NUBA-643568 format. One line per field, with one value per atom (N, C-alpha, C): atom name; y, x, z negated; residue number from 1. Coordinates in steps of 0.1 Angstrom, whole numbers, plus 5000, padded with zeros to 4 digits. Last residue first. Example, Ala and Ser with C-alpha at 12.3 -4.5 7.8 and 13.67 -1.06 7.14 Angstrom:
% residues 2
pagu [N|CA|C|N|CA|C]
y [4978|4989|5000|4943|4955|4967]
x [5128|5137|5129|5132|5123|5132]
z [4929|4929|4921|4922|4922|4922]
gunu [2|2|2|1|1|1]
***
This chain:
% residues 255
pagu [N|CA|C|N|CA|C|N|CA|C|N|CA|C|N|CA|C|N|CA|C|N|CA|C|N|CA|C|N|CA|C|N|CA|C|N|CA|C|N|CA|C|N|CA|C|N|CA|C|N|CA|C|N|CA|C|N|CA|C|N|CA|C|N|CA|C|N|CA|C|N|CA|C|N|CA|C|N|CA|C|N|CA|C|N|CA|C|N|CA|C|N|CA|C|N|CA|C|N|CA|C|N|CA|C|N|CA|C|N|CA|C|N|CA|C|N|CA|C|N|CA|C|N|CA|C|N|CA|C|N|CA|C|N|CA|C|N|CA|C|N|CA|C|N|CA|C|N|CA|C|N|CA|C|N|CA|C|N|CA|C|N|CA|C|N|CA|C|N|CA|C|N|CA|C|N|CA|C|N|CA|C|N|CA|C|N|CA|C|N|CA|C|N|CA|C|N|CA|C|N|CA|C|N|CA|C|N|CA|C|N|CA|C|N|CA|C|N|CA|C|N|CA|C|N|CA|C|N|CA|C|N|CA|C|N|CA|C|N|CA|C|N|CA|C|N|CA|C|N|CA|C|N|CA|C|N|CA|C|N|CA|C|N|CA|C|N|CA|C|N|CA|C|N|CA|C|N|CA|C|N|CA|C|N|CA|C|N|CA|C|N|CA|C|N|CA|C|N|CA|C|N|CA|C|N|CA|C|N|CA|C|N|CA|C|N|CA|C|N|CA|C|N|CA|C|N|CA|C|N|CA|C|N|CA|C|N|CA|C|N|CA|C|N|CA|C|N|CA|C|N|CA|C|N|CA|C|N|CA|C|N|CA|C|N|CA|C|N|CA|C|N|CA|C|N|CA|C|N|CA|C|N|CA|C|N|CA|C|N|CA|C|N|CA|C|N|CA|C|N|CA|C|N|CA|C|N|CA|C|N|CA|C|N|CA|C|N|CA|C|N|CA|C|N|CA|C|N|CA|C|N|CA|C|N|CA|C|N|CA|C|N|CA|C|N|CA|C|N|CA|C|N|CA|C|N|CA|C|N|CA|C|N|CA|C|N|CA|C|N|CA|C|N|CA|C|N|CA|C|N|CA|C|N|CA|C|N|CA|C|N|CA|C|N|CA|C|N|CA|C|N|CA|C|N|CA|C|N|CA|C|N|CA|C|N|CA|C|N|CA|C|N|CA|C|N|CA|C|N|CA|C|N|CA|C|N|CA|C|N|CA|C|N|CA|C|N|CA|C|N|CA|C|N|CA|C|N|CA|C|N|CA|C|N|CA|C|N|CA|C|N|CA|C|N|CA|C|N|CA|C|N|CA|C|N|CA|C|N|CA|C|N|CA|C|N|CA|C|N|CA|C|N|CA|C|N|CA|C|N|CA|C|N|CA|C|N|CA|C|N|CA|C|N|CA|C|N|CA|C|N|CA|C|N|CA|C|N|CA|C|N|CA|C|N|CA|C|N|CA|C|N|CA|C|N|CA|C|N|CA|C|N|CA|C|N|CA|C|N|CA|C|N|CA|C|N|CA|C|N|CA|C|N|CA|C|N|CA|C|N|CA|C|N|CA|C|N|CA|C|N|CA|C|N|CA|C|N|CA|C|N|CA|C|N|CA|C|N|CA|C|N|CA|C|N|CA|C|N|CA|C|N|CA|C|N|CA|C|N|CA|C|N|CA|C|N|CA|C|N|CA|C|N|CA|C|N|CA|C|N|CA|C|N|CA|C|N|CA|C|N|CA|C|N|CA|C|N|CA|C|N|CA|C|N|CA|C|N|CA|C|N|CA|C|N|CA|C|N|CA|C|N|CA|C|N|CA|C|N|CA|C|N|CA|C|N|CA|C|N|CA|C|N|CA|C|N|CA|C|N|CA|C|N|CA|C|N|CA|C|N|CA|C|N|CA|C|N|CA|C|N|CA|C|N|CA|C|N|CA|C|N|CA|C|N|CA|C|N|CA|C|N|CA|C|N|CA|C|N|CA|C|N|CA|C|N|CA|C|N|CA|C]
y [5079|5071|5080|5093|5082|5074|5110|5113|5106|5089|5098|5104|5084|5071|5079|5109|5102|5090|5109|5123|5119|5088|5090|5103|5092|5083|5086|5121|5119|5108|5110|5124|5119|5087|5087|5097|5091|5095|5091|5096|5095|5101|5090|5079|5083|5114|5100|5093|5128|5117|5104|5135|5130|5119|5151|5140|5131|5168|5166|5153|5185|5172|5166|5199|5193|5182|5214|5224|5212|5202|5203|5204|5204|5207|5202|5192|5196|5196|5182|5200|5200|5157|5161|5178|5151|5145|5150|5163|5170|5161|5166|5161|5162|5183|5190|5176|5195|5178|5188|5218|5214|5203|5233|5225|5221|5247|5253|5247|5230|5243|5254|5208|5212|5220|5198|5208|5214|5167|5169|5185|5162|5171|5174|5136|5143|5148|5124|5125|5130|5123|5130|5128|5088|5106|5107|5070|5079|5093|5045|5049|5063|5050|5053|5057|5046|5037|5036|5065|5060|5052|5053|5065|5059|5050|5039|5052|5065|5063|5056|5064|5076|5075|5035|5043|5056|5044|5036|5040|5060|5061|5058|5043|5058|5060|5007|5021|5030|4982|4990|5002|4969|4966|4972|4975|4985|4982|4965|4982|4982|4941|4939|4958|4952|4947|4946|4952|4963|4962|4927|4938|4953|4912|4911|4918|4925|4934|4925|4920|4937|4934|4892|4901|4910|4897|4891|4893|4910|4918|4908|4891|4901|4908|4870|4863|4879|4884|4878|4877|4885|4897|4894|4857|4868|4884|4851|4847|4853|4861|4867|4865|4847|4864|4868|4821|4826|4844|4828|4822|4822|4831|4845|4846|4812|4824|4835|4799|4794|4804|4809|4805|4804|4826|4813|4814|4852|4847|4831|4877|4864|4860|4898|4902|4891|4898|4892|4898|4887|4890|4887|4898|4891|4896|4890|4898|4895|4897|4894|4899|4891|4894|4890|4878|4882|4892|4858|4877|4884|4833|4840|4854|4833|4833|4840|4852|4845|4846|4845|4854|4845|4855|4845|4853|4853|4859|4847|4851|4847|4857|4850|4860|4856|4830|4828|4838|4818|4824|4822|4832|4822|4829|4855|4845|4832|4887|4874|4864|4919|4910|4895|4937|4927|4918|4963|4959|4948|4973|4959|4956|5000|5000|4984|4978|4994|4991|4947|4956|4968|4915|4925|4936|4878|4888|4898|4855|4861|4879|4842|4844|4855|4817|4819|4830|4814|4818|4821|4803|4805|4807|4805|4803|4808|4791|4799|4794|4769|4789|4799|4751|4752|4763|4759|4757|4758|4778|4766|4770|4793|4800|4785|4810|4797|4797|4827|4829|4819|4826|4836|4835|4810|4805|4816|4828|4811|4809|4856|4852|4835|4884|4872|4867|4915|4903|4891|4944|4936|4921|4967|4958|4947|5003|4993|4979|5020|5010|5001|5052|5040|5030|5071|5065|5050|5100|5089|5080|5132|5121|5104|5165|5149|5142|5199|5191|5175|5217|5201|5195|5244|5240|5228|5256|5257|5244|5261|5268|5260|5258|5266|5270|5228|5237|5251|5196|5213|5226|5174|5181|5195|5176|5180|5181|5194|5181|5185|5213|5210|5204|5205|5204|5208|5184|5202|5198|5152|5159|5173|5142|5142|5151|5109|5117|5120|5090|5099|5106|5061|5074|5079|5047|5043|5055|5056|5060|5055|5037|5055|5059|5015|5017|5033|5016|5018|5022|5010|5021|5025|4984|4993|5007|4966|4974|4983|4961|4967|4973|4954|4951|4966|4949|4946|4946|4939|4952|4959|4912|4917|4936|4895|4901|4907|4883|4884|4889|4904|4895|4891|4922|4910|4901|4925|4926|4916|4935|4924|4926|4942|4948|4937|4941|4936|4942|4958|4950|4947|4970|4964|4954|4997|4989|4979|5012|5002|4996|5029|5029|5021|5047|5032|5033|5053|5059|5045|5054|5053|5053|5064|5070|5066|5038|5040|5050|5022|5034|5034|4991|5002|5012|4977|4980|4994|4951|4958|4963|4926|4930|4941|4923|4911|4917|4931|4929|4919|4928|4920|4924|4941|4941|4928|4936|4931|4937|4968|4961|4950|4985|4971|4959|5006|4997|4988|5019|5022|5017|5002|4999|5005|5013|5004|5002|5041|5036|5021|5031|5040|5036|5023|5018|5023|5051|5034|5025|5065|5063|5058|5046|5047|5054|5049|5037|5037|5074|5073|5056|5077|5085|5079|5059|5056|5067|5083|5061|5060|5104|5103|5089|5089|5091|5092|5089|5074|5079|5112|5110|5095|5124|5126|5122|5109|5100|5107|5116|5108|5104|5129|5134|5131|5106|5120|5127|5082|5085|5095|5049|5066|5067|5033|5031|5046|5009|5020|5019|4986|4990|5006|4968|4980|4982|4947|4945|4959|4936|4945|4945|4917|4924|4930|4912|4920|4922|4918|4920|4918|4913|4917|4913|4902|4914|4922|4880|4879|4895|4858|4870|4879|4840|4842|4855|4827|4835|4842|4805|4813|4819|4795|4802|4806]
x [4790|4780|4766|4811|4808|4795|4809|4804|4801|4814|4800|4799|4843|4831|4815|4855|4855|4843|4847|4844|4843|4870|4846|4848|4886|4883|4869|4897|4897|4885|4895|4885|4886|4913|4897|4887|4940|4932|4916|4964|4952|4942|4989|4982|4963|5008|5012|4995|5000|5014|5017|4978|4975|4988|4995|4989|4983|5008|5017|5006|4984|4994|4998|4959|4969|4976|4942|4951|4959|4930|4932|4939|4907|4917|4917|4886|4892|4901|4876|4882|4878|4873|4863|4869|4893|4886|4874|4920|4915|4897|4925|4921|4914|4959|4939|4940|4970|4970|4951|4989|4982|4981|5015|5007|4991|5027|5013|5009|5048|5053|5041|5034|5042|5049|5016|5014|5024|5001|5004|5016|4970|4983|4987|4958|4961|4973|4955|4940|4940|4956|4962|4952|4954|4948|4954|4962|4970|4970|4945|4956|4967|4912|4921|4934|4893|4899|4908|4876|4886|4897|4844|4854|4862|4819|4829|4841|4807|4803|4813|4820|4817|4817|4812|4827|4829|4786|4787|4807|4788|4786|4789|4806|4813|4806|4797|4796|4808|4825|4813|4809|4852|4838|4823|4865|4870|4859|4856|4853|4855|4868|4856|4847|4894|4891|4873|4898|4898|4890|4893|4883|4885|4915|4903|4890|4935|4931|4922|4922|4925|4924|4935|4920|4918|4962|4950|4939|4971|4972|4962|4963|4956|4957|4980|4969|4960|5011|4999|4990|5004|5013|5002|5009|4996|4997|5032|5018|5006|5051|5048|5039|5045|5044|5045|5053|5040|5038|5083|5072|5056|5092|5089|5079|5085|5083|5081|5104|5090|5084|5132|5124|5110|5138|5137|5130|5140|5150|5152|5117|5117|5137|5117|5120|5124|5114|5129|5128|5093|5095|5109|5076|5087|5091|5058|5062|5070|5047|5058|5053|5024|5024|5038|5012|5027|5030|4990|4988|5005|5001|4994|4991|5027|5027|5014|5036|5022|5021|5066|5059|5046|5078|5069|5069|5111|5106|5093|5121|5115|5109|5154|5146|5139|5176|5159|5148|5197|5192|5174|5227|5213|5203|5238|5246|5240|5228|5218|5228|5236|5235|5230|5241|5229|5225|5242|5246|5233|5239|5247|5249|5227|5241|5248|5197|5202|5223|5201|5197|5203|5193|5201|5194|5187|5185|5196|5193|5199|5198|5171|5179|5187|5144|5148|5166|5116|5127|5130|5087|5095|5106|5065|5075|5083|5029|5040|5052|5012|5013|5024|5015|5013|5016|4995|5008|5018|4969|4971|4992|4950|4961|4969|4919|4929|4940|4903|4915|4924|4886|4884|4890|4887|4881|4880|4904|4908|4903|4897|4896|4904|4924|4910|4911|4927|4935|4922|4922|4915|4922|4951|4944|4938|4958|4950|4945|4987|4976|4969|4999|4993|4985|5028|5015|5011|5045|5041|5030|5062|5052|5054|5072|5073|5062|5083|5076|5076|5103|5108|5092|5112|5099|5101|5142|5135|5125|5168|5156|5142|5190|5187|5173|5202|5209|5206|5181|5182|5188|5183|5193|5193|5155|5166|5178|5134|5139|5149|5106|5118|5124|5073|5082|5096|5042|5055|5059|5039|5039|5047|5010|5019|5021|4996|4998|5010|4972|4991|4991|4956|4960|4976|4941|4946|4946|4925|4935|4946|4900|4898|4918|4902|4900|4903|4903|4912|4913|4878|4883|4893|4873|4861|4869|4892|4889|4879|4888|4900|4897|4863|4862|4876|4840|4859|4865|4816|4821|4838|4824|4812|4817|4855|4842|4835|4875|4870|4852|4903|4894|4883|4924|4930|4917|4924|4918|4922|4955|4943|4940|4978|4968|4957|5005|4993|4987|5030|5030|5009|5054|5047|5038|5070|5072|5055|5100|5086|5086|5117|5116|5106|5120|5120|5113|5143|5134|5128|5168|5160|5141|5190|5188|5174|5192|5202|5197|5159|5173|5178|5143|5146|5156|5117|5131|5141|5102|5101|5115|5069|5084|5090|5054|5057|5065|5048|5053|5056|5021|5029|5034|5000|5004|5017|4963|4980|4984|4947|4950|4963|4939|4941|4946|4939|4922|4927|4958|4948|4935|4979|4980|4967|4967|4963|4969|4981|4964|4959|5004|5003|4986|5009|5013|5007|5003|4995|4992|5025|5014|5001|5048|5042|5033|5043|5041|5039|5045|5034|5030|5075|5066|5049|5081|5088|5072|5075|5069|5074|5095|5074|5071|5119|5113|5097|5117|5113|5108|5114|5099|5101|5143|5130|5115|5152|5155|5140|5132|5143|5143|5105|5114|5128|5081|5089|5094|5075|5072|5085|5077|5083|5082|5047|5060|5065|5027|5037|5048|5005|5019|5019|4985|4991|5004|4959|4976|4976|4937|4943|4958|4909|4923|4926|4883|4884|4898|4863|4874|4879|4837|4841|4854|4829|4832|4842|4831|4833|4834|4833|4828|4824|4863|4847|4844|4883|4883|4866|4908|4893|4892|4929|4929|4914]
z [4987|4989|4993|4995|5003|5004|4975|4984|4996|4952|4953|4968|4960|4956|4958|4955|4970|4969|4924|4935|4949|4918|4916|4921|4924|4930|4927|4910|4925|4931|4881|4883|4900|4881|4877|4887|4878|4896|4892|4861|4862|4876|4868|4868|4869|4867|4856|4860|4889|4891|4879|4874|4883|4892|4857|4847|4860|4877|4867|4860|4886|4895|4886|4883|4873|4880|4900|4895|4883|4929|4918|4913|4957|4953|4935|4983|4969|4964|5009|5011|4995|5016|5004|5003|5028|5034|5027|5014|5025|5029|4982|4988|5004|4967|4974|4985|4939|4947|4955|4927|4932|4944|4920|4908|4913|4936|4934|4925|4938|4938|4930|4951|4937|4931|4962|4964|4954|4980|4968|4971|4997|5000|4986|5021|5010|5005|5043|5036|5019|5077|5066|5057|5099|5086|5076|5100|5108|5104|5091|5086|5088|5087|5095|5088|5064|5074|5081|5060|5052|5052|5075|5070|5060|5099|5086|5082|5112|5102|5091|5135|5130|5117|5146|5141|5134|5154|5144|5141|5174|5165|5152|5193|5188|5179|5189|5190|5186|5180|5176|5187|5184|5194|5188|5167|5179|5190|5145|5146|5157|5146|5150|5150|5145|5162|5159|5118|5129|5142|5108|5111|5120|5122|5121|5125|5107|5117|5124|5077|5085|5099|5083|5078|5084|5085|5094|5089|5061|5074|5088|5043|5042|5054|5051|5047|5051|5048|5060|5060|5020|5028|5040|5015|5006|5017|5024|5028|5026|5004|5024|5027|4983|4982|4996|4993|4984|4988|4996|5010|5006|4972|4981|4996|4958|4955|4967|4974|4974|4968|4973|4980|4985|4944|4948|4961|4932|4932|4938|4947|4938|4936|4968|4954|4943|4998|4992|4979|5030|5008|5005|5055|5049|5036|5083|5073|5065|5115|5110|5097|5143|5130|5123|5164|5165|5153|5169|5165|5167|5167|5178|5175|5147|5165|5171|5127|5128|5142|5111|5124|5125|5077|5086|5095|5062|5075|5077|5027|5036|5050|5010|5014|5023|5003|4993|4997|5004|5012|5009|4983|4986|4996|4976|4981|4991|4977|4975|4982|4968|4976|4969|4948|4949|4959|4979|4963|4963|5005|5003|4985|5004|5004|5000|4983|4985|4988|4987|4982|4990|5001|4996|4997|5009|5005|5000|5038|5024|5020|5049|5051|5041|5068|5055|5057|5085|5085|5076|5107|5090|5089|5123|5126|5110|5125|5118|5119|5134|5139|5133|5119|5134|5139|5099|5095|5107|5104|5109|5104|5079|5085|5089|5069|5068|5081|5046|5058|5053|5028|5040|5052|5007|5019|5027|4989|4996|5011|5001|4988|4999|5004|5008|5000|4995|4993|4996|5013|5002|5005|5016|5021|5007|5024|5010|5019|5027|5034|5023|5031|5021|5030|5041|5045|5033|5031|5028|5032|5039|5042|5036|5033|5038|5036|5032|5031|5041|5013|5022|5024|5001|4998|5010|4993|5006|4997|4974|4971|4980|4985|4989|4982|4984|4977|4974|4975|4984|4974|4963|4970|4976|4947|4938|4951|4966|4961|4951|4962|4967|4960|4983|4969|4971|4989|4995|4978|5008|4994|5001|5019|5024|5009|5032|5017|5022|5052|5053|5039|5040|5045|5044|5010|5021|5031|4991|4990|5004|4987|4989|4995|4977|4993|4997|4948|4954|4970|4937|4934|4944|4953|4953|4952|4947|4959|4966|4920|4921|4939|4901|4915|4916|4876|4874|4893|4883|4886|4883|4862|4872|4868|4854|4850|4860|4850|4866|4859|4842|4840|4855|4857|4840|4839|4888|4877|4870|4910|4907|4888|4933|4921|4917|4946|4945|4935|4973|4956|4957|4988|4991|4976|5000|4991|4992|5019|5019|5007|5011|5024|5026|4981|4986|4999|4958|4965|4971|4944|4938|4945|4966|4951|4944|4978|4968|4958|4982|4990|4975|4985|4979|4985|5001|5006|5000|4987|4988|4993|4978|4991|4988|4960|4965|4981|4926|4935|4943|4913|4916|4926|4877|4891|4891|4867|4867|4878|4851|4861|4857|4833|4828|4838|4840|4843|4838|4834|4822|4826|4850|4837|4832|4876|4875|4858|4871|4874|4867|4874|4861|4859|4896|4887|4876|4910|4913|4901|4908|4900|4902|4914|4904|4900|4943|4936|4922|4945|4946|4944|4942|4930|4931|4961|4948|4939|4983|4982|4967|4975|4969|4975|4979|4964|4971|5013|5002|4986|5017|5018|5014|5011|5002|5004|5032|5016|5009|5057|5048|5037|5067|5057|5051|5071|5075|5060|5049|5065|5068|5036|5032|5052|5025|5029|5036|5010|5005|5016|5007|5012|5017|4984|4991|4995|4978|4986|4993|4957|4969|4968|4943|4943|4957|4948|4937|4932|4973|4976|4957|4998|4987|4983|5023|5027|5010|5042|5032|5031|5071|5068|5051|5071|5069|5072|5102|5093|5087|5112|5108|5092|5132|5122|5121]
gunu [255|255|255|254|254|254|253|253|253|252|252|252|251|251|251|250|250|250|249|249|249|248|248|248|247|247|247|246|246|246|245|245|245|244|244|244|243|243|243|242|242|242|241|241|241|240|240|240|239|239|239|238|238|238|237|237|237|236|236|236|235|235|235|234|234|234|233|233|233|232|232|232|231|231|231|230|230|230|229|229|229|228|228|228|227|227|227|226|226|226|225|225|225|224|224|224|223|223|223|222|222|222|221|221|221|220|220|220|219|219|219|218|218|218|217|217|217|216|216|216|215|215|215|214|214|214|213|213|213|212|212|212|211|211|211|210|210|210|209|209|209|208|208|208|207|207|207|206|206|206|205|205|205|204|204|204|203|203|203|202|202|202|201|201|201|200|200|200|199|199|199|198|198|198|197|197|197|196|196|196|195|195|195|194|194|194|193|193|193|192|192|192|191|191|191|190|190|190|189|189|189|188|188|188|187|187|187|186|186|186|185|185|185|184|184|184|183|183|183|182|182|182|181|181|181|180|180|180|179|179|179|178|178|178|177|177|177|176|176|176|175|175|175|174|174|174|173|173|173|172|172|172|171|171|171|170|170|170|169|169|169|168|168|168|167|167|167|166|166|166|165|165|165|164|164|164|163|163|163|162|162|162|161|161|161|160|160|160|159|159|159|158|158|158|157|157|157|156|156|156|155|155|155|154|154|154|153|153|153|152|152|152|151|151|151|150|150|150|149|149|149|148|148|148|147|147|147|146|146|146|145|145|145|144|144|144|143|143|143|142|142|142|141|141|141|140|140|140|139|139|139|138|138|138|137|137|137|136|136|136|135|135|135|134|134|134|133|133|133|132|132|132|131|131|131|130|130|130|129|129|129|128|128|128|127|127|127|126|126|126|125|125|125|124|124|124|123|123|123|122|122|122|121|121|121|120|120|120|119|119|119|118|118|118|117|117|117|116|116|116|115|115|115|114|114|114|113|113|113|112|112|112|111|111|111|110|110|110|109|109|109|108|108|108|107|107|107|106|106|106|105|105|105|104|104|104|103|103|103|102|102|102|101|101|101|100|100|100|99|99|99|98|98|98|97|97|97|96|96|96|95|95|95|94|94|94|93|93|93|92|92|92|91|91|91|90|90|90|89|89|89|88|88|88|87|87|87|86|86|86|85|85|85|84|84|84|83|83|83|82|82|82|81|81|81|80|80|80|79|79|79|78|78|78|77|77|77|76|76|76|75|75|75|74|74|74|73|73|73|72|72|72|71|71|71|70|70|70|69|69|69|68|68|68|67|67|67|66|66|66|65|65|65|64|64|64|63|63|63|62|62|62|61|61|61|60|60|60|59|59|59|58|58|58|57|57|57|56|56|56|55|55|55|54|54|54|53|53|53|52|52|52|51|51|51|50|50|50|49|49|49|48|48|48|47|47|47|46|46|46|45|45|45|44|44|44|43|43|43|42|42|42|41|41|41|40|40|40|39|39|39|38|38|38|37|37|37|36|36|36|35|35|35|34|34|34|33|33|33|32|32|32|31|31|31|30|30|30|29|29|29|28|28|28|27|27|27|26|26|26|25|25|25|24|24|24|23|23|23|22|22|22|21|21|21|20|20|20|19|19|19|18|18|18|17|17|17|16|16|16|15|15|15|14|14|14|13|13|13|12|12|12|11|11|11|10|10|10|9|9|9|8|8|8|7|7|7|6|6|6|5|5|5|4|4|4|3|3|3|2|2|2|1|1|1]
***
């Protein structure tokens, strides 16, 4: 496996996973996916779902998707805008299933991985263990009678990726390979960060998946970004993909 040192990426792979909170966390993960999808539409980006684990109530235990600029024009860099979304997102609201009106707190994690260019990651086919199995939906629905789902294990790193969204093995394998390449690149970059001094590490922002970055408080119609200690009171519009104000504030804070 070879990895180049290119830093810029026009496209990203976003992984959203339900955290604490059971089904409400899965529904929140679906809300985040919808928010980013709407934002991508406003930017004229292309979207492709690479893998997902839906729940019976319409949430997602996990969903992985790709955002790509619709053109290669200069400045249309998806990663430069989406990189600030990585971390733990927290929601405070009354779930529809709540009978006595209590506010629940749930979380979902978001990882934003730059999609490697073809020259950035080269994987030896002999380093891969590829398994095919039958795809299935929530509650056993939509079970695929053919083994179209793909699981790829990268033996040198132990990374395991899957894809079952498409109806044939080849497309699912391509999706899984896209996820694997992005995770290998991320792993390499995190290893490089680990070698840096503590002072240098402190200067690297927005990279900690475990860090709580934002709270969405529905009863108070408030979104708070904890990194810049700023709140907005147009939660509904933000959930509809109007993220420009937040992202621009974060970009200015970093520069």
